[in-house]
N, CA, C and O atoms as a printed pandas DataFrame, in Angstrom:
     atom_number atom_name residue_name chain_id  residue_number  x_coord  y_coord  z_coord
0              1         N          MET        A               1   13.445  -73.585  -14.670
1              2        CA          MET        A               1   12.783  -72.973  -13.047
2              3         C          MET        A               1   13.565  -72.238  -11.973
3              4         O          MET        A               1   13.070  -71.483  -11.136
4              5         N          PRO        A               2   15.071  -72.608  -12.124
5              6        CA          PRO        A               2   15.148  -71.960  -10.339
6              7         C          PRO        A               2   15.394  -70.564  -11.399
7              8         O          PRO        A               2   15.663  -69.797  -10.474
8              9         N          PHE        A               3   15.476  -69.887  -12.347
9             10        CA          PHE        A               3   15.638  -68.779  -12.703
10            11         C          PHE        A               3   13.896  -68.353  -11.984
11            12         O          PHE        A               3   13.686  -67.782  -10.913
12            13         N          SER        A               4   12.976  -68.798  -12.873
13            14        CA          SER        A               4   11.768  -68.055  -11.241
14            15         C          SER        A               4   11.400  -67.895  -10.659
15            16         O          SER        A               4   10.444  -67.168  -10.390
16            17         N          HIS        A               5   12.448  -68.978   -9.813
17            18        CA          HIS        A               5   12.363  -69.189   -7.879
18            19         C          HIS        A               5   12.979  -67.791   -8.435
19            20         O          HIS        A               5   11.971  -67.119   -8.653
20            21         N          ASP        A               6   14.171  -66.964   -8.796
21            22        CA          ASP        A               6   15.360  -66.545   -8.632
22            23         C          ASP        A               6   14.367  -65.300   -8.805
23            24         O          ASP        A               6   14.168  -64.623   -7.796
24            25         N          LEU        A               7   14.022  -65.106   -9.445
25            26        CA          LEU        A               7   13.287  -64.031   -9.834
26            27         C          LEU        A               7   12.172  -63.132   -8.922
27            28         O          LEU        A               7   12.122  -61.914   -8.748
28            29         N          SER        A               8   11.203  -64.331   -8.354
29            30        CA          SER        A               8    9.934  -64.216   -7.961
30            31         C          SER        A               8   10.885  -63.938   -6.512
31            32         O          SER        A               8   10.435  -62.823   -6.252
32            33         N          TRP        A               9   11.651  -64.146   -5.673
33            34        CA          TRP        A               9   12.232  -63.842   -4.984
34            35         C          TRP        A               9   13.380  -62.629   -4.428
35            36         O          TRP        A               9   13.792  -62.168   -3.363
36            37         N          TRP        A              10   13.625  -62.427   -6.192
37            38        CA          TRP        A              10   13.999  -60.780   -6.079
38            39         C          TRP        A              10   12.930  -60.006   -5.503
39            40         O          TRP        A              10   12.721  -59.187   -4.608
40            41         N          ILE        A              11   12.180  -60.820   -6.689
41            42        CA          ILE        A              11   10.940  -59.136   -6.442
42            43         C          ILE        A              11   10.312  -59.181   -5.048
43            44         O          ILE        A              11   10.311  -58.091   -4.475
44            45         N          SER        A              12    9.856  -60.056   -4.478
45            46        CA          SER        A              12    9.541  -60.033   -3.537
46            47         C          SER        A              12   10.502  -59.715   -2.317
47            48         O          SER        A              12   10.277  -59.130   -1.258
48            49         N          VAL        A              13   11.276  -60.110   -2.660
49            50        CA          VAL        A              13   12.673  -59.533   -1.378
50            51         C          VAL        A              13   13.191  -58.257   -1.842
51            52         O          VAL        A              13   13.837  -57.655   -0.984
52            53         N          ILE        A              14   13.103  -57.803   -2.738
53            54        CA          ILE        A              14   14.079  -56.278   -2.937
54            55         C          ILE        A              14   13.132  -55.825   -3.316
55            56         O          ILE        A              14   12.235  -55.446   -2.563
56            57         N          GLU        A              15   13.092  -55.749   -4.535
57            58        CA          GLU        A              15   11.974  -54.625   -5.129
58            59         C          GLU        A              15   10.972  -54.712   -4.465
59            60         O          GLU        A              15   11.033  -53.597   -3.946
60            61         N          ILE        A              16    9.891  -55.247   -3.971
61            62        CA          ILE        A              16    8.634  -54.985   -3.583
62            63         C          ILE        A              16    9.542  -53.851   -2.880
63            64         O          ILE        A              16   10.146  -53.021   -3.560
64            65         N          PRO        A              17    9.607  -53.880   -1.195
65            66        CA          PRO        A              17   10.408  -53.179   -0.144
66            67         C          PRO        A              17   11.154  -51.599   -1.135
67            68         O          PRO        A              17   10.939  -50.387   -1.103
68            69         N          LEU        A              18   12.112  -52.558   -1.957
69            70        CA          LEU        A              18   12.057  -50.942   -2.671
70            71         C          LEU        A              18   11.552  -50.219   -2.749
71            72         O          LEU        A              18   11.492  -49.452   -1.787
72            73         N          PHE        A              19   10.726  -49.900   -4.110
73            74        CA          PHE        A              19    9.919  -49.294   -4.332
74            75         C          PHE        A              19    8.415  -48.849   -3.464
75            76         O          PHE        A              19    7.871  -47.781   -3.741
76            77         N          SER        A              20    7.737  -49.928   -2.237
77            78        CA          SER        A              20    7.350  -49.221   -1.741
78            79         C          SER        A              20    8.240  -47.975   -0.428
79            80         O          SER        A              20    8.217  -46.763   -0.216
80            81         N          GLY        A              21    8.483  -48.402   -0.220
81            82        CA          GLY        A              21   10.307  -47.520    0.411
82            83         C          GLY        A              21   10.109  -46.054   -0.429
83            84         O          GLY        A              21    9.842  -44.981    0.111
84            85         N          LEU        A              22   10.321  -46.294   -1.992
85            86        CA          LEU        A              22   10.135  -44.936   -2.598
86            87         C          LEU        A              22    8.924  -44.656   -2.924
87            88         O          LEU        A              22    8.930  -43.554   -3.471
88            89         N          PHE        A              23    7.326  -45.320   -2.840
89            90        CA          PHE        A              23    6.588  -44.710   -3.042
90            91         C          PHE        A              23    6.314  -43.579   -1.876
91            92         O          PHE        A              23    5.896  -42.425   -1.975
92            93         N          TRP        A              24    6.719  -44.375   -0.711
93            94        CA          TRP        A              24    6.256  -43.827    0.487
94            95         C          TRP        A              24    7.432  -42.742    0.526
95            96         O          TRP        A              24    6.771  -41.785    0.933
96            97         N          LEU        A              25    8.435  -42.362    0.410
97            98        CA          LEU        A              25    9.327  -41.817    0.189
98            99         C          LEU        A              25    9.294  -40.229   -0.450
99           100         O          LEU        A              25    9.942  -39.271   -0.027
100          101         N          PHE        A              26    8.043  -40.255   -1.954
101          102        CA          PHE        A              26    8.115  -39.549   -2.999
102          103         C          PHE        A              26    6.500  -38.715   -2.138
103          104         O          PHE        A              26    6.250  -37.512   -2.204
104          105         N          TRP        A              27    5.584  -39.832   -1.353
105          106        CA          TRP        A              27    4.596  -39.659   -1.014
106          107         C          TRP        A              27    4.150  -38.358   -0.028
107          108         O          TRP        A              27    3.144  -37.669    0.138
108          109         N          LYS        A              28    6.018  -38.482    0.725
109          110        CA          LYS        A              28    5.910  -37.608    2.296
110          111         C          LYS        A              28    6.591  -36.637    1.652
111          112         O          LYS        A              28    6.491  -35.479    2.059
112          113         N          ASP        A              29    7.682  -37.059    0.146
113          114        CA          ASP        A              29    7.577  -35.435    0.037
114          115         C          ASP        A              29    7.092  -34.188   -0.675
115          116         O          ASP        A              29    7.391  -32.996   -0.732
116          117         N          ARG        A              30    5.880  -35.325   -1.377
117          118        CA          ARG        A              30    4.898  -34.399   -1.563
118          119         C          ARG        A              30    4.095  -33.792   -0.807
119          120         O          ARG        A              30    3.224  -33.082   -1.309
120          121         N          GLN        A              31    4.196  -33.919    0.410
121          122        CA          GLN        A              31    2.856  -33.965    1.612
122          123         C          GLN        A              31    3.939  -32.516    1.992
123          124         O          GLN        A              31    3.680  -31.312    1.999
124          125         N          ASP        A              32    5.060  -33.181    2.249
125          126        CA          ASP        A              32    6.358  -31.669    2.538
126          127         C          ASP        A              32    6.103  -30.535    1.858
127          128         O          ASP        A              32    5.959  -29.467    2.453
128          129         N          ASN        A              33    6.009  -30.654    0.382
129          130        CA          ASN        A              33    5.947  -29.508   -0.222
130          131         C          ASN        A              33    4.287  -28.843   -0.839
131          132         O          ASN        A              33    4.006  -27.823   -1.467
132          133         N          GLU        A              34    3.658  -29.699   -0.434
133          134        CA          GLU        A              34    2.669  -28.788   -0.678
134          135         C          GLU        A              34    2.318  -28.423    1.040
135          136         O          GLU        A              34    1.478  -27.527    0.950
136          137         N          SER        A              35    2.512  -28.637    2.246
137          138        CA          SER        A              35    2.778  -27.977    3.214
138          139         C          SER        A              35    3.767  -26.776    3.175
139          140         O          SER        A              35    3.280  -25.832    3.797
140          141         N          THR        A              36    4.879  -26.518    2.703
141          142        CA          THR        A              36    5.340  -25.433    2.292
142          143         C          THR        A              36    5.487  -24.438    1.920
143          144         O          THR        A              36    6.087  -23.414    2.247
144          145         N          LEU        A              37    4.238  -25.146    0.368
145          146        CA          LEU        A              37    3.796  -24.032   -0.170
146          147         C          LEU        A              37    2.847  -23.699    0.119
147          148         O          LEU        A              37    2.537  -22.799   -0.662
148          149         N          TRP        A              38    1.705  -23.941    1.179
149          150        CA          TRP        A              38    0.690  -23.516    0.838
150          151         C          TRP        A              38    1.099  -22.209    2.967
151          152         O          TRP        A              38    0.477  -21.222    3.360
152          153         N          SER        A              39    2.200  -22.876    3.585
153          154        CA          SER        A              39    2.781  -21.919    4.763
154          155         C          SER        A              39    3.663  -20.491    3.422
155          156         O          SER        A              39    3.522  -19.270    3.356
156          157         N          LEU        A              40    4.327  -21.261    2.770
157          158        CA          LEU        A              40    4.867  -19.377    1.923
158          159         C          LEU        A              40    3.871  -19.230    1.363
159          160         O          LEU        A              40    3.699  -20.413    1.655
160          161         N          GLN        A              41    2.610  -18.840    0.588
161          162        CA          GLN        A              41    1.188  -18.941   -0.154
162          163         C          GLN        A              41    0.450  -18.105    1.524
163          164         O          GLN        A              41    0.248  -16.893    1.443
164          165         N          LYS        A              42    0.244  -18.531    2.354
165          166        CA          LYS        A              42    0.028  -17.920    3.586
166          167         C          LYS        A              42    0.765  -16.502    3.736
167          168         O          LYS        A              42    0.305  -15.401    3.431
168          169         N          ASN        A              43    2.246  -16.854    4.378
169          170        CA          ASN        A              43    2.823  -15.600    4.599
170          171         C          ASN        A              43    3.458  -14.584    3.369
171          172         O          ASN        A              43    4.020  -13.495    3.486
172          173         N          PHE        A              44    3.043  -15.625    1.776
173          174        CA          PHE        A              44    2.888  -14.061    1.325
174          175         C          PHE        A              44    1.413  -13.316    0.427
175          176         O          PHE        A              44    1.401  -12.647   -0.606
176          177         N          ASN        A              45    0.245  -13.778    1.342
177          178        CA          ASN        A              45   -0.430  -13.345    1.333
178          179         C          ASN        A              45   -0.697  -12.409    2.400
179          180         O          ASN        A              45   -1.328  -11.352    2.373
180          181         N          SER        A              46   -0.287  -12.808    3.044
181          182        CA          SER        A              46    0.019  -11.913    4.805
182          183         C          SER        A              46    0.753  -10.888    4.952
183          184         O          SER        A              46    0.399  -10.030    5.761
184          185         N          ARG        A              47    2.294  -10.689    3.991
185          186        CA          ARG        A              47    2.857   -9.897    3.620
186          187         C          ARG        A              47    2.558   -8.631    2.381
187          188         O          ARG        A              47    3.097   -7.525    2.361
188          189         N          ALA        A              48    1.413   -9.235    1.262
189          190        CA          ALA        A              48    1.088   -8.686    0.584
190          191         C          ALA        A              48   -0.244   -7.665    1.257
191          192         O          ALA        A              48   -0.617   -6.557    0.870
192          193         N          ASN        A              49   -0.643   -8.320    2.133
193          194        CA          ASN        A              49   -2.396   -7.343    2.584
194          195         C          ASN        A              49   -1.469   -5.881    3.787
195          196         O          ASN        A              49   -1.820   -4.712    3.948
196          197         N          SER        A              50   -0.413   -6.540    4.325
197          198        CA          SER        A              50    0.168   -5.564    5.495
198          199         C          SER        A              50    0.658   -4.898    4.295
199          200         O          SER        A              50    0.767   -3.765    4.763
200          201         N          LEU        A              51    1.054   -4.785    3.011
201          202        CA          LEU        A              51    2.031   -3.781    2.170
202          203         C          LEU        A              51    0.692   -3.098    1.881
203          204         O          LEU        A              51    0.411   -2.157    2.624
204          205         N          LEU        A              52   -0.125   -3.404    0.978
205          206        CA          LEU        A              52   -1.758   -2.949    0.726
206          207         C          LEU        A              52   -1.573   -2.366    1.794
207          208         O          LEU        A              52   -0.357   -2.176    1.793
208          209         N          GLN        A              53   -2.232   -1.689    3.295
209          210        CA          GLN        A              53   -2.526   -1.801    4.318
210          211         C          GLN        A              53   -1.585    0.057    4.366
211          212         O          GLN        A              53   -2.097    1.172    4.276
212          213         N          GLY        A              54   -0.404   -0.263    4.507
213          214        CA          GLY        A              54    0.586    0.307    4.300
214          215         C          GLY        A              54    0.482    1.090    3.392
215          216         O          GLY        A              54    0.325    2.205    3.889
216          217         N          LEU        A              55    0.479    1.160    1.786
217          218        CA          LEU        A              55    0.176    2.049    0.683
218          219         C          LEU        A              55   -0.755    3.186    1.198
219          220         O          LEU        A              55   -0.739    4.408    1.348
220          221         N          ASN        A              56   -1.852    1.759    1.452
221          222        CA          ASN        A              56   -3.526    2.731    1.702
222          223         C          ASN        A              56   -3.836    3.619    2.778
223          224         O          ASN        A              56   -4.923    4.142    3.022
224          225         N          ASP        A              57   -2.461    3.756    3.560
225          226        CA          ASP        A              57   -2.417    4.114    5.063
226          227         C          ASP        A              57   -1.790    5.638    4.758
227          228         O          ASP        A              57   -2.169    6.700    5.252
228          229         N          PHE        A              58   -0.252    5.321    3.380
229          230        CA          PHE        A              58    0.258    6.282    3.372
230          231         C          PHE        A              58   -0.458    7.412    2.252
231          232         O          PHE        A              58   -0.234    8.623    2.222
232          233         N          ARG        A              59   -1.371    6.641    1.362
233          234        CA          ARG        A              59   -1.939    6.965    0.435
234          235         C          ARG        A              59   -3.226    8.575    0.714
235          236         O          ARG        A              59   -3.379    9.593    0.038
236          237         N          LEU        A              60   -3.987    8.039    2.157
237          238        CA          LEU        A              60   -4.859    8.369    3.400
238          239         C          LEU        A              60   -3.741    9.625    3.520
239          240         O          LEU        A              60   -4.032   10.657    2.915
240          241         N          GLU        A              61   -2.606    9.590    4.196
241          242        CA          GLU        A              61   -1.710   10.821    4.427
242          243         C          GLU        A              61   -1.689   11.473    3.759
243          244         O          GLU        A              61   -2.378   12.490    3.684
244          245         N          VAL        A              62   -0.701   11.010    2.892
245          246        CA          VAL        A              62   -0.670   12.173    1.397
246          247         C          VAL        A              62   -1.795   12.783    1.102
247          248         O          VAL        A              62   -1.539   13.965    0.872
248          249         N          THR        A              63   -2.985   12.544    0.990
249          250        CA          THR        A              63   -4.177   13.012    0.765
250          251         C          THR        A              63   -4.593   14.159    1.456
251          252         O          THR        A              63   -5.002   15.266    1.106
252          253         N          ARG        A              64   -4.353   13.534    2.664
253          254        CA          ARG        A              64   -5.298   14.842    4.330
254          255         C          ARG        A              64   -3.999   15.724    3.990
255          256         O          ARG        A              64   -4.380   16.891    3.906
256          257         N          ASP        A              65   -2.600   15.631    3.759
257          258        CA          ASP        A              65   -1.701   16.458    3.693
258          259         C          ASP        A              65   -2.125   17.915    2.300
259          260         O          ASP        A              65   -2.441   19.101    2.396
260          261         N          TYR        A              66   -1.978   17.296    1.542
261          262        CA          TYR        A              66   -2.384   17.844    0.199
262          263         C          TYR        A              66   -3.591   18.244    0.108
263          264         O          TYR        A              66   -3.631   19.183   -0.686
264          265         N          ALA        A              67   -4.897   17.926    0.650
265          266        CA          ALA        A              67   -5.835   18.709    0.972
266          267         C          ALA        A              67   -5.510   19.764    2.237
267          268         O          ALA        A              67   -5.741   20.971    2.164
268          269         N          GLN        A              68   -5.255   19.468    2.756
269          270        CA          GLN        A              68   -4.953   20.695    3.995
270          271         C          GLN        A              68   -3.284   21.685    3.288
271          272         O          GLN        A              68   -2.675   22.670    3.705
272          273         N          SER        A              69   -3.173   21.151    2.590
273          274        CA          SER        A              69   -2.093   22.268    1.725
274          275         C          SER        A              69   -3.210   23.610    0.989
275          276         O          SER        A              69   -3.391   24.805    1.220
276          277         N          ASN        A              70   -3.891   22.371   -0.195
277          278        CA          ASN        A              70   -4.982   23.350   -0.554
278          279         C          ASN        A              70   -6.010   23.983    0.096
279          280         O          ASN        A              70   -6.793   24.697   -0.531
280          281         N          ASP        A              71   -6.084   23.840    1.048
281          282        CA          ASP        A              71   -7.135   24.539    2.214
282          283         C          ASP        A              71   -6.398   25.911    2.200
283          284         O          ASP        A              71   -6.759   27.061    1.947
284          285         N          LEU        A              72   -5.192   25.322    2.581
285          286        CA          LEU        A              72   -4.663   26.975    2.764
286          287         C          LEU        A              72   -4.089   27.775    2.276
287          288         O          LEU        A              72   -3.652   28.805    2.787
288          289         N          LYS        A              73   -3.983   27.300    0.884
289          290        CA          LYS        A              73   -3.413   28.186   -0.337
290          291         C          LYS        A              73   -4.953   28.812   -0.852
291          292         O          LYS        A              73   -5.115   29.933   -1.335
292          293         N          GLU        A              74   -6.146   27.672   -0.589
293          294        CA          GLU        A              74   -7.659   28.749   -0.978
294          295         C          GLU        A              74   -8.115   29.878    0.321
295          296         O          GLU        A              74   -8.960   30.751    0.125
296          297         N          LEU        A              75   -7.270   29.664    1.915
297          298        CA          LEU        A              75   -7.482   30.613    2.519
298          299         C          LEU        A              75   -6.951   32.022    3.085
299          300         O          LEU        A              75   -7.487   32.982    3.639
300          301         N          GLU        A              76   -4.882   31.499    2.449
301          302        CA          GLU        A              76   -4.361   32.886    2.251
302          303         C          GLU        A              76   -5.006   32.956    0.298
303          304         O          GLU        A              76   -3.936   32.726   -0.266
304          305         N          ALA        A              77   -5.518   33.042   -0.260
305          306        CA          ALA        A              77   -5.916   34.120   -0.863
306          307         C          ALA        A              77   -7.493   34.562   -0.940
307          308         O          ALA        A              77   -7.836   35.377   -1.796
308          309         N          ARG        A              78   -8.185   34.157   -0.273
309          310        CA          ARG        A              78   -9.448   35.223    0.511
310          311         C          ARG        A              78   -9.346   35.561    1.222
311          312         O          ARG        A              78  -10.247   36.018    1.926
312          313         N          LEU        A              79   -7.387   35.527    1.639
313          314        CA          LEU        A              79   -7.535   36.636    2.793
314          315         C          LEU        A              79   -6.744   37.526    2.009
315          316         O          LEU        A              79   -6.977   38.705    2.277
316          317         N          THR        A              80   -5.816   37.328    1.060
317          318        CA          THR        A              80   -5.172   38.369    0.646
318          319         C          THR        A              80   -6.546   39.440   -0.488
319          320         O          THR        A              80   -6.534   40.636   -0.783
320          321         N          ALA        A              81   -7.335   38.579   -0.764
321          322        CA          ALA        A              81   -8.127   39.567   -1.492
322          323         C          ALA        A              81   -8.903   40.324   -0.345
323          324         O          ALA        A              81   -9.393   41.433   -0.557
324          325         N          HIS        A              82   -8.974   39.863    0.547
325          326        CA          HIS        A              82  -10.301   40.667    1.459
326          327         C          HIS        A              82   -9.456   41.705    2.056
327          328         O          HIS        A              82   -9.957   42.783    2.373
328          329         N          LEU        A              83   -7.718   41.362    2.301
329          330        CA          LEU        A              83   -6.749   43.139    2.668
330          331         C          LEU        A              83   -6.776   43.468    1.474
331          332         O          LEU        A              83   -7.371   44.545    1.507
332          333         N          LEU        A              84   -6.503   43.235    0.341
333          334        CA          LEU        A              84   -6.452   44.527   -0.948
334          335         C          LEU        A              84   -8.361   45.229   -0.917
335          336         O          LEU        A              84   -8.929   46.290   -1.177
336          337         N          ARG        A              85   -8.584   44.395   -0.624
337          338        CA          ARG        A              85  -10.302   44.832   -0.708
338          339         C          ARG        A              85  -10.527   46.289    0.687
339          340         O          ARG        A              85  -11.063   47.396    0.624
340          341         N          ILE        A              86   -9.655   45.379    2.063
341          342        CA          ILE        A              86   -9.645   46.804    2.479
342          343         C          ILE        A              86   -8.936   47.576    2.377
343          344         O          ILE        A              86   -9.550   48.623    2.583
344          345         N          GLN        A              87   -8.013   47.763    2.189
345          346        CA          GLN        A              87   -6.611   48.759    1.565
346          347         C          GLN        A              87   -7.644   49.414    0.144
347          348         O          GLN        A              87   -7.720   50.381    0.902
348          349         N          ALA        A              88   -8.122   49.639   -0.586
349          350        CA          ALA        A              88   -8.434   49.815   -1.612
350          351         C          ALA        A              88   -9.782   50.697   -1.153
351          352         O          ALA        A              88   -9.720   51.783   -1.729
352          353         N          LYS        A              89  -10.598   50.634   -0.583
353          354        CA          LYS        A              89  -10.959   51.413    0.629
354          355         C          LYS        A              89  -10.760   52.407    1.642
355          356         O          LYS        A              89  -11.476   53.387    1.849
356          357         N          LEU        A              90   -9.651   52.043    2.296
357          358        CA          LEU        A              90   -8.701   52.472    2.873
358          359         C          LEU        A              90   -8.081   53.712    1.843
359          360         O          LEU        A              90   -8.028   54.777    2.459
360          361         N          GLU        A              91   -7.721   53.793    0.778
361          362        CA          GLU        A              91   -6.925   54.141   -0.280
362          363         C          GLU        A              91   -8.114   55.196   -0.173
363          364         O          GLU        A              91   -7.955   56.227    0.481
364          365         N          THR        A              92   -9.308   54.915   -0.829
365          366        CA          THR        A              92  -10.351   55.649   -1.158
366          367         C          THR        A              92  -11.314   56.602   -0.374
367          368         O          THR        A              92  -11.967   57.542   -0.828
368          369         N          THR        A              93  -11.250   56.166    0.832
369          370        CA          THR        A              93  -11.417   57.092    2.406
370          371         C          THR        A              93  -10.352   58.351    2.102
371          372         O          THR        A              93  -10.459   59.560    1.896
372          373         N          ALA        A              94   -9.474   57.563    2.176
373          374        CA          ALA        A              94   -8.304   58.905    2.863
374          375         C          ALA        A              94   -8.073   59.722    1.277
375          376         O          ALA        A              94   -7.623   60.840    1.527
376          377         N          LEU        A              95   -8.187   59.584    0.190
377          378        CA          LEU        A              95   -8.385   60.304   -1.274
378          379         C          LEU        A              95   -9.201   61.384   -0.378
379          380         O          LEU        A              95   -8.727   62.408    0.114
380          381         N          LYS        A              96  -10.791   60.832   -0.261
381          382        CA          LYS        A              96  -12.123   61.539   -0.089
382          383         C          LYS        A              96  -11.854   62.406    1.513
383          384         O          LYS        A              96  -12.954   62.900    1.760
384          385         N          THR        A              97  -11.287   62.622    2.179
385          386        CA          THR        A              97  -10.616   62.717    3.316
386          387         C          THR        A              97   -9.714   64.442    3.068
387          388         O          THR        A              97   -9.905   65.600    3.440
388          389         N          GLU        A              98   -8.741   63.731    2.263
389          390        CA          GLU        A              98   -7.951   64.975    1.678
390          391         C          GLU        A              98   -8.944   66.198    0.965
391          392         O          GLU        A              98   -8.942   67.426    1.050
392          393         N          VAL        A              99   -9.636   65.386    0.357
393          394        CA          VAL        A              99  -10.363   66.342   -0.521
394          395         C          VAL        A              99  -11.402   67.105    0.035
395          396         O          VAL        A              99  -11.900   68.069   -0.546
396          397         N          LEU        A             100  -11.728   66.724    1.088
397          398        CA          LEU        A             100  -13.061   67.278    2.301
398          399         C          LEU        A             100  -11.781   68.476    2.914
399          400         O          LEU        A             100  -11.945   69.667    3.180
400          401         N          ASP        A             101  -10.871   67.878    2.978
401          402        CA          ASP        A             101   -9.977   68.485    3.865
402          403         C          ASP        A             101   -9.562   70.316    2.764
403          404         O          ASP        A             101   -9.657   71.522    2.993
404          405         N          ALA        A             102   -9.187   69.578    1.800
405          406        CA          ALA        A             102   -9.012   70.587    0.669
406          407         C          ALA        A             102   -9.280   72.217    0.241
407          408         O          ALA        A             102   -8.716   73.234   -0.161
408          409         N          ARG        A             103  -11.218   71.377    0.846
409          410        CA          ARG        A             103  -12.146   72.538    0.460
410          411         C          ARG        A             103  -12.746   72.860    1.719
411          412         O          ARG        A             103  -13.585   73.758    1.783
412          413         N          ASN        A             104  -12.368   72.163    2.793
413          414        CA          ASN        A             104  -12.906   73.111    4.127
414          415         C          ASN        A             104  -11.001   74.191    4.234
415          416         O          ASN        A             104  -10.973   75.081    5.085
416          417         N          LYS        A             105  -10.256   74.068    3.746
417          418        CA          LYS        A             105   -9.393   74.978    3.695
418          419         C          LYS        A             105   -9.819   76.179    2.563
419          420         O          LYS        A             105   -9.634   77.301    3.035
420          421         N          THR        A             106  -10.162   76.184    1.663
421          422        CA          THR        A             106  -10.338   77.119    0.894
422          423         C          THR        A             106  -11.974   77.882    1.359
423          424         O          THR        A             106  -12.401   78.855    0.737
């Protein structure tokens, strides 16, 4: 019977407090890990949203620059075409004037 007395004393004095402490340690560690994980996830989501916003702003800026460049090219093409038409009309008018001057001289 002394064996059972020593065993019950060992369980009540050593093992129960030891396992209670280990349980508390694991529980606290789990809570700390969950709070850290939640904090990291929140930080990650914040940075991802920030990067996404920056990327969208950059895309908008590129789109504006591209559209302006496209518009300038279109405007340049229209002006060139118009100037060529004016030049052709002036050349036609100059030729007609030369013909009239030649008729008037003869």
